[in-house]
N, CA, C, O and the ligand as a Tripos MOL2 file, in Angstrom:
@<TRIPOS>MOLECULE
protein
  249   247    63     0     0
PROTEIN
NO_CHARGES

@<TRIPOS>ATOM
      1 N         163.0740   -2.7010   16.8630 N.3       1 MET1
      2 CA        162.1720   -1.7470   16.6120 C.3       1 MET1
      3 C         161.2050   -2.3390   15.5310 C.2       1 MET1
      4 O         161.6190   -2.6820   14.4240 O.2       1 MET1
      5 N         159.8340   -2.4440   15.9280 N.am      2 PRO2
      6 CA        158.7990   -3.0830   15.2300 C.3       2 PRO2
      7 C         158.4740   -2.4340   13.8790 C.2       2 PRO2
      8 O         158.2930   -1.2160   13.8750 O.2       2 PRO2
      9 N         158.3740   -3.1740   12.6460 N.am      3 GLU3
     10 CA        158.1990   -2.7400   11.4740 C.3       3 GLU3
     11 C         157.2380   -1.7170   11.2350 C.2       3 GLU3
     12 O         156.1730   -1.7830   11.8490 O.2       3 GLU3
     13 N         157.4360   -0.8150   10.4670 N.am      4 GLY4
     14 CA        156.3370    0.1720   10.2200 C.3       4 GLY4
     15 C         156.3310    1.2920   11.2140 C.2       4 GLY4
     16 O         155.4940    2.1830   11.0720 O.2       4 GLY4
     17 N         157.1770    1.3330   12.1980 N.am      5 SER5
     18 CA        157.1290    2.6210   13.0960 C.3       5 SER5
     19 C         158.3930    3.3260   12.8770 C.2       5 SER5
     20 O         159.5010    2.8670   13.1510 O.2       5 SER5
     21 N         158.1590    4.4400   12.3800 N.am      6 PRO6
     22 CA        159.3530    5.2730   12.0010 C.3       6 PRO6
     23 C         160.1360    5.4950   13.2410 C.2       6 PRO6
     24 O         159.5920    5.4270   14.3430 O.2       6 PRO6
     25 N         161.5970    5.8000   13.0730 N.am      7 PRO7
     26 CA        162.3030    6.0710   14.3350 C.3       7 PRO7
     27 C         161.9940    7.6330   14.8310 C.2       7 PRO7
     28 O         161.9000    8.5830   14.0540 O.2       7 PRO7
     29 N         161.8610    7.7060   16.2090 N.am      8 LYS8
     30 CA        161.6400    8.9810   16.6580 C.3       8 LYS8
     31 C         162.8150    9.9300   16.7780 C.2       8 LYS8
     32 O         163.9460    9.5590   17.0880 O.2       8 LYS8
     33 N         162.5100   11.0380   16.5420 N.am      9 ILE9
     34 CA        163.5890   12.1840   16.5980 C.3       9 ILE9
     35 C         163.2930   13.2030   17.8100 C.2       9 ILE9
     36 O         162.2260   13.1270   18.4180 O.2       9 ILE9
     37 N         164.1830   14.0730   18.1110 N.am     10 GLU10
     38 CA        163.8610   15.0380   19.1370 C.3      10 GLU10
     39 C         164.6450   16.1970   18.6300 C.2      10 GLU10
     40 O         165.5420   16.0850   17.7930 O.2      10 GLU10
     41 N         164.2080   17.4880   19.2580 N.am     11 TYR11
     42 CA        164.9990   18.7200   18.8250 C.3      11 TYR11
     43 C         165.8180   19.2410   20.0730 C.2      11 TYR11
     44 O         165.2620   19.3570   21.1650 O.2      11 TYR11
     45 N         166.8130   19.4720   19.9370 N.am     12 ALA12
     46 CA        167.5790   19.9960   21.2950 C.3      12 ALA12
     47 C         168.4450   21.3410   20.8660 C.2      12 ALA12
     48 O         168.7960   21.6340   19.7230 O.2      12 ALA12
     49 N         168.6940   22.0710   22.0690 N.am     13 CYS13
     50 CA        169.3820   23.2000   21.9650 C.3      13 CYS13
     51 C         170.8630   22.8980   21.4030 C.2      13 CYS13
     52 O         171.4810   21.9260   21.8390 O.2      13 CYS13
     53 N         171.3640   23.6630   20.5260 N.am     14 GLU14
     54 CA        172.7420   23.5600   20.0570 C.3      14 GLU14
     55 C         173.8600   24.0260   21.0140 C.2      14 GLU14
     56 O         175.0230   23.6500   20.8700 O.2      14 GLU14
     57 N         173.4680   24.8430   21.9800 N.am     15 ARG15
     58 CA        174.2850   25.1850   22.9980 C.3      15 ARG15
     59 C         174.7570   24.2270   24.2250 C.2      15 ARG15
     60 O         175.8890   23.8940   24.5770 O.2      15 ARG15
     61 N         173.4140   23.8910   24.7710 N.am     16 CYS16
     62 CA        173.4330   23.1220   25.9400 C.3      16 CYS16
     63 C         172.9060   21.6900   25.8600 C.2      16 CYS16
     64 O         172.9350   20.9550   26.8470 O.2      16 CYS16
     65 N         172.3920   21.2740   24.5930 N.am     17 GLY17
     66 CA        171.9070   19.9860   24.3490 C.3      17 GLY17
     67 C         170.6790   19.6680   25.0400 C.2      17 GLY17
     68 O         170.2960   18.4990   24.9810 O.2      17 GLY17
     69 N         169.9080   20.6260   25.7730 N.am     18 GLY18
     70 CA        168.6900   20.2990   26.4740 C.3      18 GLY18
     71 C         167.4230   20.2560   25.4450 C.2      18 GLY18
     72 O         167.5220   20.7500   24.3210 O.2      18 GLY18
     73 N         166.4990   19.7750   25.8010 N.am     19 VAL19
     74 CA        165.2770   19.6170   25.1200 C.3      19 VAL19
     75 C         164.1030   20.4940   25.5140 C.2      19 VAL19
     76 O         163.0060   20.3840   24.9660 O.2      19 VAL19
     77 N         164.3580   21.3590   26.4700 N.am     20 ALA20
     78 CA        163.3990   22.3450   26.8720 C.3      20 ALA20
     79 C         163.5220   23.3950   25.7730 C.2      20 ALA20
     80 O         164.0380   24.4820   26.0330 O.2      20 ALA20
     81 N         163.1100   23.1380   24.6750 N.am     21 VAL21
     82 CA        163.1920   24.1170   23.6520 C.3      21 VAL21
     83 C         161.8160   24.2720   22.8690 C.2      21 VAL21
     84 O         161.0900   23.2900   22.7120 O.2      21 VAL21
     85 N         161.4700   25.5450   22.3740 N.am     22 THR22
     86 CA        160.1860   25.8090   21.7880 C.3      22 THR22
     87 C         160.4330   26.6950   20.6080 C.2      22 THR22
     88 O         161.4970   27.3090   20.5320 O.2      22 THR22
     89 N         159.4700   26.8030   19.6390 N.am     23 ARG23
     90 CA        159.4550   27.5540   18.5180 C.3      23 ARG23
     91 C         158.4460   28.5980   18.4930 C.2      23 ARG23
     92 O         157.4260   28.4570   19.1670 O.2      23 ARG23
     93 N         158.6450   29.7130   17.7270 N.am     24 ASP24
     94 CA        157.4880   30.5610   17.5770 C.3      24 ASP24
     95 C         156.3150   29.9650   16.5110 C.2      24 ASP24
     96 O         156.5760   29.3450   15.4790 O.2      24 ASP24
     97 N         155.2070   30.2390   16.9160 N.am     25 ALA25
     98 CA        154.0790   29.7280   15.9190 C.3      25 ALA25
     99 C         152.8610   30.5040   15.9730 C.2      25 ALA25
    100 O         152.6650   31.2590   16.9260 O.2      25 ALA25
    101 N         151.8440   30.3580   14.8320 N.am     26 TRP26
    102 CA        150.7450   30.8990   14.9940 C.3      26 TRP26
    103 C         149.7630   29.6800   15.4640 C.2      26 TRP26
    104 O         149.9850   28.5760   14.9670 O.2      26 TRP26
    105 N         148.8650   29.7990   16.2430 N.am     27 ALA27
    106 CA        147.5870   29.0390   16.7070 C.3      27 ALA27
    107 C         146.4520   29.5660   15.9240 C.2      27 ALA27
    108 O         146.3320   30.7620   15.6570 O.2      27 ALA27
    109 N         145.6320   28.6580   15.5650 N.am     28 GLU28
    110 CA        144.4650   28.8570   14.7880 C.3      28 GLU28
    111 C         143.3630   28.1850   15.4550 C.2      28 GLU28
    112 O         143.4800   26.9850   15.7040 O.2      28 GLU28
    113 N         142.2120   28.8700   15.8020 N.am     29 TRP29
    114 CA        141.1120   28.3140   16.4530 C.3      29 TRP29
    115 C         140.2730   27.3060   15.4390 C.2      29 TRP29
    116 O         139.8100   27.7080   14.3720 O.2      29 TRP29
    117 N         140.1570   26.1260   15.8460 N.am     30 HIS30
    118 CA        139.5450   25.1270   15.0200 C.3      30 HIS30
    119 C         138.0990   24.9760   15.6610 C.2      30 HIS30
    120 O         137.8630   24.3900   16.7180 O.2      30 HIS30
    121 N         137.1840   25.5970   14.8490 N.am     31 VAL31
    122 CA        135.7920   25.5210   15.3210 C.3      31 VAL31
    123 C         135.1560   23.9340   15.6770 C.2      31 VAL31
    124 O         134.7380   23.6330   16.7960 O.2      31 VAL31
    125 N         135.1710   23.1210   14.6540 N.am     32 PRO32
    126 CA        134.8810   21.7280   14.8850 C.3      32 PRO32
    127 C         135.3760   20.9000   16.0390 C.2      32 PRO32
    128 O         134.7550   20.1080   16.7480 O.2      32 PRO32
    129 N         136.7160   21.2880   16.0640 N.am     33 LEU33
    130 CA        137.2660   20.2480   17.1660 C.3      33 LEU33
    131 C         137.4850   21.1860   18.4270 C.2      33 LEU33
    132 O         138.0530   20.6950   19.4020 O.2      33 LEU33
    133 N         137.0330   22.6060   18.4650 N.am     34 GLN34
    134 CA        137.2090   23.4020   19.6650 C.3      34 GLN34
    135 C         138.3490   23.2710   20.3950 C.2      34 GLN34
    136 O         138.3800   23.1010   21.6130 O.2      34 GLN34
    137 N         139.5000   23.3650   19.5010 N.am     35 VAL35
    138 CA        140.9080   23.3320   20.0290 C.3      35 VAL35
    139 C         141.6540   24.2080   19.0930 C.2      35 VAL35
    140 O         141.2400   24.5020   17.9710 O.2      35 VAL35
    141 N         142.9860   24.6880   19.7050 N.am     36 TRP36
    142 CA        143.9300   25.7840   19.0930 C.3      36 TRP36
    143 C         144.7980   24.6000   18.1200 C.2      36 TRP36
    144 O         145.2250   23.5310   18.5560 O.2      36 TRP36
    145 N         144.9000   24.9880   17.0080 N.am     37 THR37
    146 CA        145.9050   23.8960   16.1780 C.3      37 THR37
    147 C         146.8490   24.9860   15.4740 C.2      37 THR37
    148 O         146.4990   26.1100   15.1140 O.2      37 THR37
    149 N         148.1700   24.3870   15.3520 N.am     38 LEU38
    150 CA        149.2250   25.0690   14.7620 C.3      38 LEU38
    151 C         148.9450   25.4350   13.3500 C.2      38 LEU38
    152 O         148.6150   24.5110   12.6070 O.2      38 LEU38
    153 N         149.0270   26.6960   12.8360 N.am     39 SER39
    154 CA        148.7600   26.7960   11.3860 C.3      39 SER39
    155 C         150.1870   27.1680   10.7740 C.2      39 SER39
    156 O         150.4540   26.9410    9.5940 O.2      39 SER39
    157 N         151.0120   27.7100   11.5940 N.am     40 GLU40
    158 CA        152.3430   28.0950   10.9400 C.3      40 GLU40
    159 C         153.4500   27.8770   12.0910 C.2      40 GLU40
    160 O         153.1740   28.0680   13.2760 O.2      40 GLU40
    161 N         154.6730   27.4800   11.6710 N.am     41 VAL41
    162 CA        155.6650   27.0700   12.7770 C.3      41 VAL41
    163 C         157.1240   27.9490   12.1750 C.2      41 VAL41
    164 O         157.7680   27.6510   11.1690 O.2      41 VAL41
    165 N         157.3340   28.8520   12.9250 N.am     42 PHE42
    166 CA        158.7910   29.6410   12.4000 C.3      42 PHE42
    167 C         159.8170   29.2690   12.8520 C.2      42 PHE42
    168 O         159.8100   28.4220   13.7450 O.2      42 PHE42
    169 N         161.0470   29.8210   12.3390 N.am     43 ASP43
    170 CA        162.3010   29.5910   12.5700 C.3      43 ASP43
    171 C         162.9030   29.6660   13.9850 C.2      43 ASP43
    172 O         163.7590   28.9390   14.4890 O.2      43 ASP43
    173 N         162.1470   30.8840   14.5830 N.am     44 PHE44
    174 CA        162.6450   31.4100   15.8040 C.3      44 PHE44
    175 C         162.5170   30.3390   16.8510 C.2      44 PHE44
    176 O         161.4270   29.8000   17.0410 O.2      44 PHE44
    177 N         163.7860   29.9460   17.6650 N.am     45 ALA45
    178 CA        163.7490   28.9850   18.6690 C.3      45 ALA45
    179 C         164.3330   29.4760   19.6700 C.2      45 ALA45
    180 O         165.2880   30.2360   19.5080 O.2      45 ALA45
    181 N         163.8370   29.1120   21.0100 N.am     46 PHE46
    182 CA        164.0780   29.5270   22.1040 C.3      46 PHE46
    183 C         164.5050   28.4310   23.2390 C.2      46 PHE46
    184 O         163.7390   27.4850   23.4260 O.2      46 PHE46
    185 N         165.4550   28.5140   23.8390 N.am     47 CYS47
    186 CA        165.8450   27.3490   24.8310 C.3      47 CYS47
    187 C         165.5840   27.9440   26.1460 C.2      47 CYS47
    188 O         166.0660   29.0420   26.4220 O.2      47 CYS47
    189 N         164.7740   27.2250   27.0660 N.am     48 HIS48
    190 CA        164.2260   27.6430   28.2830 C.3      48 HIS48
    191 C         165.2890   27.1620   29.4450 C.2      48 HIS48
    192 O         165.0940   27.3690   30.6430 O.2      48 HIS48
    193 N         166.5140   26.4500   28.8790 N.am     49 GLN49
    194 CA        167.2930   26.2190   30.0230 C.3      49 GLN49
    195 C         168.5430   27.3400   29.7560 C.2      49 GLN49
    196 O         169.2260   27.6770   30.7240 O.2      49 GLN49
    197 N         168.7820   27.8270   28.5960 N.am     50 CYS50
    198 CA        169.7850   28.9400   28.4440 C.3      50 CYS50
    199 C         169.0900   30.2970   28.5200 C.2      50 CYS50
    200 O         169.7630   31.3250   28.6010 O.2      50 CYS50
    201 N         167.8460   30.3200   28.4970 N.am     51 HIS51
    202 CA        166.9860   31.3670   28.6600 C.3      51 HIS51
    203 C         167.3370   32.3300   27.3650 C.2      51 HIS51
    204 O         167.3110   33.5180   27.6850 O.2      51 HIS51
    205 N         167.5730   32.1590   26.3540 N.am     52 ARG52
    206 CA        167.8140   32.9760   25.2500 C.3      52 ARG52
    207 C         167.5530   32.1920   23.6860 C.2      52 ARG52
    208 O         167.3760   30.9770   23.6060 O.2      52 ARG52
    209 N         167.5630   32.9140   22.7460 N.am     53 GLU53
    210 CA        167.4210   32.3290   21.4520 C.3      53 GLU53
    211 C         168.3740   31.4540   21.2490 C.2      53 GLU53
    212 O         169.4570   31.6270   21.8080 O.2      53 GLU53
    213 N         168.1370   30.2170   20.3160 N.am     54 THR54
    214 CA        169.1090   29.3410   20.1430 C.3      54 THR54
    215 C         168.8840   28.7450   18.5880 C.2      54 THR54
    216 O         168.0860   29.3150   17.8450 O.2      54 THR54
    217 N         169.5220   27.7420   18.2090 N.am     55 ARG55
    218 CA        169.1880   27.0000   17.0290 C.3      55 ARG55
    219 C         169.1840   25.7040   17.3960 C.2      55 ARG55
    220 O         170.0610   25.2800   18.1480 O.2      55 ARG55
    221 N         168.1120   24.8350   16.8730 N.am     56 LEU56
    222 CA        167.8390   23.5120   17.2000 C.3      56 LEU56
    223 C         168.5320   22.5410   16.3950 C.2      56 LEU56
    224 O         168.6150   22.7580   15.1860 O.2      56 LEU56
    225 N         169.0770   21.4290   16.9220 N.am     57 VAL57
    226 CA        169.4890   20.2160   16.2790 C.3      57 VAL57
    227 C         168.6670   19.1540   16.4500 C.2      57 VAL57
    228 O         168.1930   18.8550   17.5460 O.2      57 VAL57
    229 N         168.4270   18.4550   15.2620 N.am     58 GLU58
    230 CA        167.6880   17.3310   15.0780 C.3      58 GLU58
    231 C         168.4950   16.0600   15.4530 C.2      58 GLU58
    232 O         169.5730   15.8420   14.9000 O.2      58 GLU58
    233 N         167.9930   15.2330   16.3740 N.am     59 ARG59
    234 CA        168.7410   13.9300   16.6070 C.3      59 ARG59
    235 C         167.7280   12.9780   17.1130 C.2      59 ARG59
    236 O         166.6690   13.2070   17.6980 O.2      59 ARG59
    237 N         168.3550   11.7060   16.7170 N.am     60 GLY60
    238 CA        167.7180   10.3340   17.3060 C.3      60 GLY60
    239 C         167.3780   10.2830   18.6760 C.2      60 GLY60
    240 O         168.0400   10.9900   19.4360 O.2      60 GLY60
    241 N         166.5200    9.6190   19.1120 N.am     61 THR61
    242 CA        166.0880    9.5150   20.6280 C.3      61 THR61
    243 C         166.8310    8.2580   21.2310 C.2      61 THR61
    244 O         166.7900    8.0320   22.4410 O.2      61 THR61
    245 N         167.5270    7.4290   20.3220 N.am     62 ASN62
    246 CA        168.1860    6.2000   21.1720 C.3      62 ASN62
    247 C         169.5120    6.1530   20.3820 C.2      62 ASN62
    248 O         170.3790    5.3320   20.6800 O.2      62 ASN62
    249 ZN        170.1580   25.7880   25.8480 Zn       63 ZN63
@<TRIPOS>BOND
     1     1     2 1
     2     2     3 1
     3     3     4 2
     4     3     5 am
     5     5     6 1
     6     6     7 1
     7     7     8 2
     8     7     9 am
     9     9    10 1
    10    10    11 1
    11    11    12 2
    12    11    13 am
    13    13    14 1
    14    14    15 1
    15    15    16 2
    16    15    17 am
    17    17    18 1
    18    18    19 1
    19    19    20 2
    20    19    21 am
    21    21    22 1
    22    22    23 1
    23    23    24 2
    24    23    25 am
    25    25    26 1
    26    26    27 1
    27    27    28 2
    28    27    29 am
    29    29    30 1
    30    30    31 1
    31    31    32 2
    32    31    33 am
    33    33    34 1
    34    34    35 1
    35    35    36 2
    36    35    37 am
    37    37    38 1
    38    38    39 1
    39    39    40 2
    40    39    41 am
    41    41    42 1
    42    42    43 1
    43    43    44 2
    44    43    45 am
    45    45    46 1
    46    46    47 1
    47    47    48 2
    48    47    49 am
    49    49    50 1
    50    50    51 1
    51    51    52 2
    52    51    53 am
    53    53    54 1
    54    54    55 1
    55    55    56 2
    56    55    57 am
    57    57    58 1
    58    58    59 1
    59    59    60 2
    60    59    61 am
    61    61    62 1
    62    62    63 1
    63    63    64 2
    64    63    65 am
    65    65    66 1
    66    66    67 1
    67    67    68 2
    68    67    69 am
    69    69    70 1
    70    70    71 1
    71    71    72 2
    72    71    73 am
    73    73    74 1
    74    74    75 1
    75    75    76 2
    76    75    77 am
    77    77    78 1
    78    78    79 1
    79    79    80 2
    80    79    81 am
    81    81    82 1
    82    82    83 1
    83    83    84 2
    84    83    85 am
    85    85    86 1
    86    86    87 1
    87    87    88 2
    88    87    89 am
    89    89    90 1
    90    90    91 1
    91    91    92 2
    92    91    93 am
    93    93    94 1
    94    94    95 1
    95    95    96 2
    96    95    97 am
    97    97    98 1
    98    98    99 1
    99    99   100 2
   100    99   101 am
   101   101   102 1
   102   102   103 1
   103   103   104 2
   104   103   105 am
   105   105   106 1
   106   106   107 1
   107   107   108 2
   108   107   109 am
   109   109   110 1
   110   110   111 1
   111   111   112 2
   112   111   113 am
   113   113   114 1
   114   114   115 1
   115   115   116 2
   116   115   117 am
   117   117   118 1
   118   118   119 1
   119   119   120 2
   120   119   121 am
   121   121   122 1
   122   122   123 1
   123   123   124 2
   124   123   125 am
   125   125   126 1
   126   126   127 1
   127   127   128 2
   128   127   129 am
   129   129   130 1
   130   130   131 1
   131   131   132 2
   132   131   133 am
   133   133   134 1
   134   134   135 1
   135   135   136 2
   136   135   137 am
   137   137   138 1
   138   138   139 1
   139   139   140 2
   140   139   141 am
   141   141   142 1
   142   142   143 1
   143   143   144 2
   144   143   145 am
   145   145   146 1
   146   146   147 1
   147   147   148 2
   148   147   149 am
   149   149   150 1
   150   150   151 1
   151   151   152 2
   152   151   153 am
   153   153   154 1
   154   154   155 1
   155   155   156 2
   156   155   157 am
   157   157   158 1
   158   158   159 1
   159   159   160 2
   160   159   161 am
   161   161   162 1
   162   162   163 1
   163   163   164 2
   164   163   165 am
   165   165   166 1
   166   166   167 1
   167   167   168 2
   168   167   169 am
   169   169   170 1
   170   170   171 1
   171   171   172 2
   172   171   173 am
   173   173   174 1
   174   174   175 1
   175   175   176 2
   176   175   177 am
   177   177   178 1
   178   178   179 1
   179   179   180 2
   180   179   181 am
   181   181   182 1
   182   182   183 1
   183   183   184 2
   184   183   185 am
   185   185   186 1
   186   186   187 1
   187   187   188 2
   188   187   189 am
   189   189   190 1
   190   190   191 1
   191   191   192 2
   192   191   193 am
   193   193   194 1
   194   194   195 1
   195   195   196 2
   196   195   197 am
   197   197   198 1
   198   198   199 1
   199   199   200 2
   200   199   201 am
   201   201   202 1
   202   202   203 1
   203   203   204 2
   204   203   205 am
   205   205   206 1
   206   206   207 1
   207   207   208 2
   208   207   209 am
   209   209   210 1
   210   210   211 1
   211   211   212 2
   212   211   213 am
   213   213   214 1
   214   214   215 1
   215   215   216 2
   216   215   217 am
   217   217   218 1
   218   218   219 1
   219   219   220 2
   220   219   221 am
   221   221   222 1
   222   222   223 1
   223   223   224 2
   224   223   225 am
   225   225   226 1
   226   226   227 1
   227   227   228 2
   228   227   229 am
   229   229   230 1
   230   230   231 1
   231   231   232 2
   232   231   233 am
   233   233   234 1
   234   234   235 1
   235   235   236 2
   236   235   237 am
   237   237   238 1
   238   238   239 1
   239   239   240 2
   240   239   241 am
   241   241   242 1
   242   242   243 1
   243   243   244 2
   244   243   245 am
   245   245   246 1
   246   246   247 1
   247   247   248 2
@<TRIPOS>SUBSTRUCTURE
     1 MET1         2 RESIDUE 1 A MET
     2 PRO2         6 RESIDUE 1 A PRO
     3 GLU3        10 RESIDUE 1 A GLU
     4 GLY4        14 RESIDUE 1 A GLY
     5 SER5        18 RESIDUE 1 A SER
     6 PRO6        22 RESIDUE 1 A PRO
     7 PRO7        26 RESIDUE 1 A PRO
     8 LYS8        30 RESIDUE 1 A LYS
     9 ILE9        34 RESIDUE 1 A ILE
    10 GLU10       38 RESIDUE 1 A GLU
    11 TYR11       42 RESIDUE 1 A TYR
    12 ALA12       46 RESIDUE 1 A ALA
    13 CYS13       50 RESIDUE 1 A CYS
    14 GLU14       54 RESIDUE 1 A GLU
    15 ARG15       58 RESIDUE 1 A ARG
    16 CYS16       62 RESIDUE 1 A CYS
    17 GLY17       66 RESIDUE 1 A GLY
    18 GLY18       70 RESIDUE 1 A GLY
    19 VAL19       74 RESIDUE 1 A VAL
    20 ALA20       78 RESIDUE 1 A ALA
    21 VAL21       82 RESIDUE 1 A VAL
    22 THR22       86 RESIDUE 1 A THR
    23 ARG23       90 RESIDUE 1 A ARG
    24 ASP24       94 RESIDUE 1 A ASP
    25 ALA25       98 RESIDUE 1 A ALA
    26 TRP26      102 RESIDUE 1 A TRP
    27 ALA27      106 RESIDUE 1 A ALA
    28 GLU28      110 RESIDUE 1 A GLU
    29 TRP29      114 RESIDUE 1 A TRP
    30 HIS30      118 RESIDUE 1 A HIS
    31 VAL31      122 RESIDUE 1 A VAL
    32 PRO32      126 RESIDUE 1 A PRO
    33 LEU33      130 RESIDUE 1 A LEU
    34 GLN34      134 RESIDUE 1 A GLN
    35 VAL35      138 RESIDUE 1 A VAL
    36 TRP36      142 RESIDUE 1 A TRP
    37 THR37      146 RESIDUE 1 A THR
    38 LEU38      150 RESIDUE 1 A LEU
    39 SER39      154 RESIDUE 1 A SER
    40 GLU40      158 RESIDUE 1 A GLU
    41 VAL41      162 RESIDUE 1 A VAL
    42 PHE42      166 RESIDUE 1 A PHE
    43 ASP43      170 RESIDUE 1 A ASP
    44 PHE44      174 RESIDUE 1 A PHE
    45 ALA45      178 RESIDUE 1 A ALA
    46 PHE46      182 RESIDUE 1 A PHE
    47 CYS47      186 RESIDUE 1 A CYS
    48 HIS48      190 RESIDUE 1 A HIS
    49 GLN49      194 RESIDUE 1 A GLN
    50 CYS50      198 RESIDUE 1 A CYS
    51 HIS51      202 RESIDUE 1 A HIS
    52 ARG52      206 RESIDUE 1 A ARG
    53 GLU53      210 RESIDUE 1 A GLU
    54 THR54      214 RESIDUE 1 A THR
    55 ARG55      218 RESIDUE 1 A ARG
    56 LEU56      222 RESIDUE 1 A LEU
    57 VAL57      226 RESIDUE 1 A VAL
    58 GLU58      230 RESIDUE 1 A GLU
    59 ARG59      234 RESIDUE 1 A ARG
    60 GLY60      238 RESIDUE 1 A GLY
    61 THR61      242 RESIDUE 1 A THR
    62 ASN62      246 RESIDUE 1 A ASN
    63 ZN63       249 GROUP 0 **** ****
């Protein structure tokens, strides 16, 4: 791994291990950039493979 590049992580569903997971968040309109930006990310996590609420596990990608 090249120096200065931090190891990448990913978030996975604790039940199925899939990475098709999302979090609840608030998006705020950013006028200068004309894009929606995340202002707050909440603990609620949803797995789109299990189709239900889940908890996320953080893991390295290699
Ligand atoms: Zn799952």
